C-alpha positions as CSV (number, residue, x, y, z in Angstrom):
1,M,-0.7,20.2,-19.7
2,S,-0.1,18.0,-22.7
3,E,-1.7,14.6,-22.5
4,T,1.3,12.9,-24.2
5,Y,4.3,11.7,-22.3
6,N,6.9,11.2,-25.1
7,N,9.8,10.7,-22.7
8,K,11.7,8.0,-20.9
9,Y,11.3,7.6,-17.1
10,F,12.7,5.5,-14.3
11,V,10.3,4.5,-11.6
12,T,11.7,3.2,-8.4
13,G,10.4,1.9,-5.1
14,G,10.1,-1.5,-3.5
15,G,10.3,-3.9,-0.6
16,T,6.6,-3.6,0.3
17,G,3.4,-3.1,-1.5
18,G,3.1,0.4,-0.1
19,H,6.1,1.5,-2.2
20,I,5.5,-0.8,-5.2
21,Y,1.8,-0.4,-6.1
22,P,1.9,3.5,-6.2
23,A,5.0,3.3,-8.4
24,L,3.3,0.9,-10.8
25,A,0.1,3.0,-10.8
26,V,2.1,6.0,-11.9
27,A,4.1,3.9,-14.4
28,D,0.9,2.7,-16.0
29,E,-0.4,6.2,-16.3
30,L,2.8,7.4,-18.0
31,T,2.8,4.5,-20.4
32,K,-0.8,5.0,-21.4
33,N,0.3,7.9,-23.6
34,G,3.5,6.6,-25.1
35,A,6.2,7.1,-22.4
36,K,8.9,4.5,-22.0
37,V,9.2,3.4,-18.4
38,Y,12.0,1.3,-16.7
39,Y,11.5,-0.1,-13.2
40,V,14.5,0.1,-10.8
41,G,14.4,-2.2,-7.8
42,N,15.8,-5.2,-6.1
43,K,15.1,-8.4,-8.0
44,R,15.0,-10.4,-4.7
45,N,11.9,-8.3,-3.6
46,M,8.3,-8.5,-4.8
47,E,8.7,-5.5,-7.1
48,Y,10.6,-7.7,-9.5
49,E,7.7,-10.1,-10.0
50,L,5.0,-7.4,-10.1
51,A,6.9,-5.0,-12.5
52,S,8.0,-7.9,-14.8
53,K,4.4,-9.2,-14.9
54,K,3.4,-5.8,-16.3
55,G,6.1,-5.9,-18.9
56,Y,8.4,-3.2,-17.6
57,K,12.1,-3.6,-18.2
58,F,13.6,-4.2,-14.7
59,L,16.9,-2.7,-13.6
60,H,18.3,-4.4,-10.6
61,V,20.0,-2.7,-7.7
62,S,21.2,-4.8,-4.7
63,V,20.2,-2.8,-1.7
64,K,18.8,-3.6,1.8
65,S,17.3,-1.6,4.6
66,M,19.7,0.3,6.8
67,P,20.8,-1.6,10.0
68,R,20.5,0.2,13.3
69,G,23.6,1.3,15.2
70,L,27.2,1.6,14.3
71,N,28.5,-1.9,13.9
72,P,30.1,-4.1,11.3
73,K,26.7,-4.7,9.6
74,F,26.3,-0.9,9.2
75,F,29.7,-0.5,7.4
76,W,29.0,-3.5,5.2
77,W,25.6,-2.0,4.3
78,G,27.3,1.3,3.5
79,M,29.7,-0.4,1.0
80,K,26.7,-2.1,-0.6
81,L,24.9,1.2,-0.9
82,V,27.8,2.9,-2.6
83,K,27.9,0.0,-5.1
84,A,24.1,0.3,-5.7
85,I,24.6,4.1,-6.3
86,L,27.3,3.4,-8.9
87,Y,25.0,0.9,-10.6
88,S,22.3,3.5,-10.6
89,V,24.6,6.1,-12.1
90,A,25.5,3.6,-14.8
91,Y,21.8,3.0,-15.6
92,I,21.2,6.7,-16.0
93,K,24.2,7.1,-18.3
94,K,23.0,4.1,-20.4
95,Y,19.3,4.8,-20.7
96,K,19.3,8.6,-20.2
97,P,15.9,9.0,-18.5
98,D,14.3,12.4,-18.7
99,A,13.2,12.1,-15.0
100,V,13.0,9.7,-12.1
101,F,9.9,9.0,-10.0
102,A,10.6,7.5,-6.5
103,T,8.2,6.3,-3.9
104,G,10.6,6.4,-1.0
105,G,12.0,3.6,1.1
106,Y,15.4,2.1,1.0
107,V,15.1,0.6,-2.5
108,S,14.7,4.1,-4.1
109,A,17.6,5.7,-2.2
110,P,20.5,4.7,-4.5
111,M,18.7,6.0,-7.6
112,I,17.9,9.4,-5.8
113,F,21.6,9.7,-4.9
114,A,22.5,8.9,-8.6
115,C,20.1,11.6,-9.7
116,R,21.9,14.1,-7.6
117,I,25.3,13.0,-8.9
118,T,24.2,13.2,-12.6
119,K,21.9,16.2,-12.2
120,T,18.9,14.1,-13.4
121,P,15.5,15.6,-12.4
122,Y,13.6,13.5,-9.9
123,M,10.2,13.6,-8.1
124,M,9.3,11.8,-4.9
125,H,6.0,10.5,-3.4
126,D,5.4,9.5,0.2
127,C,2.4,7.4,1.3
128,D,2.3,8.1,5.0
129,A,1.1,10.9,7.3
130,M,4.6,10.6,8.8
131,P,6.9,10.5,5.8
132,G,9.7,8.0,5.8
133,L,13.4,8.7,6.4
134,V,14.4,8.6,2.8
135,T,11.7,11.1,1.8
136,R,12.5,13.4,4.7
137,K,16.2,13.4,4.0
138,L,16.4,13.3,0.2
139,S,13.3,15.3,-0.9
140,R,14.9,18.8,-0.6
141,K,16.2,18.8,-4.2
142,A,13.3,17.0,-5.7
143,K,11.4,18.9,-8.4
144,Y,8.1,17.9,-6.7
145,V,7.0,15.9,-3.7
146,S,3.5,14.4,-3.8
147,L,1.9,13.3,-0.6
148,A,-1.0,11.3,0.6
149,F,-1.8,13.4,3.7
150,E,-1.9,17.1,4.4
151,K,-0.3,16.4,7.8
152,A,2.9,15.2,6.0
153,K,3.7,18.6,4.5
154,K,5.3,20.0,7.7
155,Y,7.9,17.3,7.6
156,I,9.0,17.9,3.9
157,P,11.8,20.4,3.3
158,N,10.5,21.2,-0.2
159,K,8.3,24.1,-1.2
160,N,6.9,22.1,-4.1
161,S,5.1,19.5,-2.0
162,I,1.6,18.8,-3.1
163,V,-1.1,16.7,-1.5
164,T,-2.4,14.4,-4.3
165,G,-3.4,11.3,-2.3
166,N,-1.9,7.9,-3.1
167,P,-2.0,6.7,-6.7
168,I,-4.3,3.7,-6.9
169,R,-5.1,1.4,-9.8
170,D,-7.8,2.5,-12.3
171,L,-10.0,-0.6,-11.6
172,F,-10.9,0.8,-8.1
173,K,-12.9,3.5,-10.0
174,S,-14.7,1.2,-12.4
175,L,-15.2,-2.2,-10.7
176,T,-18.7,-2.5,-9.2
177,K,-19.4,-4.4,-6.0
178,E,-21.6,-6.9,-7.9
179,D,-19.0,-7.6,-10.5
180,A,-16.3,-8.0,-7.8
181,R,-18.5,-10.5,-5.9
182,N,-19.1,-12.4,-9.1
183,E,-15.4,-12.6,-9.7
184,L,-14.9,-14.2,-6.3
185,E,-18.0,-16.4,-6.6
186,L,-19.7,-14.7,-3.6
187,Q,-23.3,-14.0,-3.0
188,N,-24.6,-10.5,-3.1
189,R,-24.8,-10.0,0.7
190,M,-22.9,-8.7,3.8
191,T,-19.2,-9.4,3.4
192,L,-16.3,-9.0,5.9
193,T,-12.7,-9.0,4.9
194,I,-9.9,-9.7,7.4
195,M,-6.3,-8.8,6.3
196,G,-3.0,-7.8,7.6
197,G,-1.2,-6.9,4.4
198,S,0.8,-9.3,2.2
199,Q,2.8,-10.5,5.2
200,G,-0.2,-11.0,7.4
201,A,-0.7,-9.7,11.0
202,K,-0.4,-12.3,13.8
203,S,-2.6,-10.5,16.4
204,I,-5.4,-10.0,13.8
205,N,-5.0,-13.6,12.7
206,N,-5.1,-15.0,16.2
207,T,-8.2,-13.0,17.1
208,A,-10.0,-13.8,13.9
209,I,-9.5,-17.6,14.4
210,E,-11.5,-17.4,17.6
211,V,-14.5,-15.5,16.1
212,I,-14.6,-16.7,12.6
213,K,-17.1,-19.6,13.2
214,E,-19.5,-17.2,15.0
215,F,-19.2,-14.6,12.3
216,S,-20.0,-17.1,9.6
217,Q,-22.6,-19.4,11.3
218,E,-24.4,-17.0,13.7
219,L,-24.0,-13.7,11.9
220,N,-24.2,-15.2,8.5
221,L,-21.4,-13.1,7.1
222,Q,-19.4,-14.0,4.0
223,I,-15.8,-13.8,5.2
224,I,-12.6,-13.2,3.1
225,F,-9.5,-13.9,5.2
226,Q,-6.0,-13.1,4.0
227,T,-3.6,-14.7,6.5
228,G,-0.3,-13.6,5.0
229,K,2.0,-16.0,3.2
230,K,4.1,-16.7,6.4
231,N,1.2,-17.4,8.6
232,Y,-1.2,-19.5,6.5
233,D,-0.1,-22.9,7.8
234,E,-0.3,-21.8,11.4
235,V,-3.7,-20.2,10.9
236,T,-5.2,-23.3,9.2
237,E,-3.8,-25.6,12.0
238,C,-5.4,-23.5,14.6
239,L,-8.7,-23.4,12.7
240,N,-8.6,-27.2,12.6
241,Q,-8.9,-27.0,16.4
242,Y,-11.3,-24.1,16.8
243,Y,-13.5,-24.9,13.8
244,P,-12.8,-28.3,12.3
245,A,-15.5,-27.9,9.6
246,W,-14.0,-24.6,8.2
247,K,-13.1,-26.2,4.9
248,Q,-16.7,-27.1,4.2
249,D,-18.0,-23.6,5.2
250,K,-19.2,-21.9,2.0
251,N,-19.1,-18.5,3.7
252,L,-15.3,-18.6,4.0
253,I,-12.6,-17.8,1.6
254,I,-9.2,-18.2,3.3
255,K,-5.9,-17.7,1.4
256,P,-2.4,-16.7,2.3
257,Y,-2.5,-13.9,-0.3
258,F,-4.9,-12.6,-2.9
259,D,-3.5,-11.4,-6.3
260,N,-6.9,-9.7,-7.1
261,M,-7.0,-7.5,-4.0
262,I,-9.2,-5.0,-5.8
263,A,-11.9,-7.5,-6.2
264,V,-11.6,-8.5,-2.5
265,L,-11.9,-4.9,-1.2
266,K,-14.7,-4.0,-3.7
267,S,-16.6,-7.1,-2.6
268,S,-16.6,-6.1,1.0
269,D,-18.8,-4.1,3.4
270,I,-16.4,-4.2,6.4
271,V,-12.6,-4.5,6.3
272,I,-10.5,-5.3,9.3
273,S,-6.9,-4.2,8.5
274,R,-3.6,-2.8,9.6
275,A,-3.1,0.9,8.7
276,G,-0.5,1.0,6.0
277,S,-1.1,4.0,3.9
278,L,-1.7,2.3,0.5
279,S,-4.1,-0.1,2.2
280,L,-6.0,2.8,3.6
281,S,-6.2,4.5,0.2
282,E,-7.5,1.4,-1.4
283,I,-10.0,0.8,1.4
284,C,-11.3,4.4,1.1
285,A,-11.8,3.8,-2.7
286,S,-13.9,0.6,-2.0
287,N,-17.0,2.0,-0.2
288,V,-16.4,-0.1,3.0
289,V,-16.3,0.5,6.8
290,P,-12.6,0.3,7.9
291,I,-11.8,-1.3,11.3
292,L,-8.2,-0.3,11.7
293,I,-5.7,-2.0,14.1
294,P,-2.4,-0.2,13.5
295,F,0.9,-2.2,13.8
296,P,2.3,-0.8,17.0
297,Y,6.0,-1.2,16.0
298,A,5.8,0.5,12.6
299,A,8.7,2.9,11.9
300,A,8.1,6.4,13.3
301,N,4.7,5.2,14.5
302,H,3.4,5.9,11.1
303,Q,0.5,3.4,11.1
304,R,-1.1,5.0,14.2
305,I,-0.7,8.4,12.7
306,N,-2.3,7.2,9.4
307,A,-5.2,5.6,11.2
308,K,-5.8,8.6,13.4
309,C,-6.1,10.8,10.3
310,L,-9.0,8.7,9.2
311,L,-10.4,8.6,12.8
312,D,-10.4,12.4,12.9
313,S,-12.4,12.4,9.7
314,G,-15.0,10.1,11.1
315,A,-13.9,7.5,8.5
316,C,-13.0,4.4,10.6
317,I,-13.2,2.5,13.8
318,Y,-9.9,2.5,15.6
319,I,-8.6,-0.3,17.9
320,E,-5.2,-0.4,19.5
321,D,-3.4,-3.7,18.9
322,K,-3.0,-4.2,22.7
323,D,-6.8,-4.0,23.1
324,L,-7.6,-6.4,20.3
325,E,-9.2,-9.6,21.6
326,P,-12.2,-11.8,20.5
327,N,-14.8,-10.1,22.6
328,K,-13.7,-6.6,21.4
329,L,-13.8,-7.6,17.8
330,R,-17.1,-9.4,18.2
331,E,-18.8,-6.4,19.9
332,T,-17.4,-4.0,17.2
333,V,-18.7,-6.0,14.3
334,V,-22.1,-6.7,15.9
335,D,-22.5,-3.0,16.7
336,L,-22.0,-2.2,13.1
337,L,-24.4,-4.8,11.8
338,N,-27.0,-3.4,14.2
339,N,-26.4,0.2,13.1
340,P,-26.8,0.6,9.4
341,I,-26.9,4.4,9.8
342,K,-23.5,4.3,11.4
343,M,-22.2,2.0,8.7
344,D,-23.4,4.4,6.0
345,Y,-21.8,7.3,7.8
346,L,-18.4,5.6,8.1
347,K,-18.6,4.4,4.5
348,Q,-19.4,7.9,3.2
349,N,-16.7,9.6,5.1
350,A,-14.1,7.0,4.0
351,S,-15.2,7.3,0.4
352,Y,-14.9,11.1,0.6
353,L,-11.2,10.7,1.3
354,A,-10.6,8.5,-1.8
355,K,-8.4,10.1,-4.5
356,Y,-9.2,8.3,-7.7
357,D,-7.2,10.6,-10.0
358,A,-4.0,10.8,-8.0
359,A,-2.0,8.7,-10.5
360,K,-2.9,11.0,-13.3
361,E,-2.1,14.1,-11.3
362,I,1.3,12.7,-10.2
363,A,2.1,11.6,-13.8
364,E,1.6,15.2,-14.9
365,L,4.0,16.3,-12.2
366,V,6.6,13.8,-13.4
367,Q,6.3,15.2,-16.9
368,K,6.7,18.7,-15.5
369,S,9.8,17.6,-13.7
370,C,11.6,17.3,-17.1
371,I,11.2,21.0,-17.8
372,K,14.5,22.7,-17.1
């Protein structure tokens, strides 16, 4: 395969980091060798800021997730979808991409329909062990479908489905734990990260609030706590009651959101997290022990399915959200700290699942998609 991508591509996917970061990782791989990439998404979502920050020309489509049930909202949504498809067709006519790469989700749907109308080659990627609705329904005519999990293949009606893993950013391969800790001004010792994605996770936050003082003061852990943007004020108010001196605790870094999530994960030894697929891919690439608490109301139960794929590989500790409470979390962390052999075993198994070259492999498939 040629190492030069002298073509134009559209990359689309948005709404959540699980759709955006893989799209950007592939876009970066394509542009490394000369390709022109346009990012298609909704400018009201986080993909606009992230793609624009990287310098990609952004093409706006106004699209929202599909409402449930046949009601006036559904018909209004359908009209908006048709308008978004027409905009997408116009973008294809104007910029003439050689192929489109879509990471699934509602943001990518109008462009995939536009590809079918204009006979533009497209490729799809799905992050989850249970592929999303858009991927399941629209992948049949894709040139290729790349997947994060082998288990997902049985749901994809396309013979050209390939398990590549999720595309992750290059820095996961090169950033050392020591350099990551220096970037965050941490000491070189045992570090615990608590996170629930960019939006946070209320049950994880509430449990962490009750044990954070003990973890810091008695277990002497360095703690990085991402609360989520919506929950930061509530978390800090509760901490003022449970642990009034938290602001003076040098073991704690608490923020609503970390832009440098690579440094956060690479600094860590233990990560408490939901089980979104991209988060799992980045966790596996960070040489850490994952403690996974899947979001119980995720579409098609995909977070539980993702987490159980790691559990079956001996690569995580699994806790159901309904079972999460301070004593359970305390016992789990203490057990790990008292069992370095167990920690090493889980770290090694998680690291074995990391796919550092997925972005490059997928970029080559995008290039092949142009071939008639």
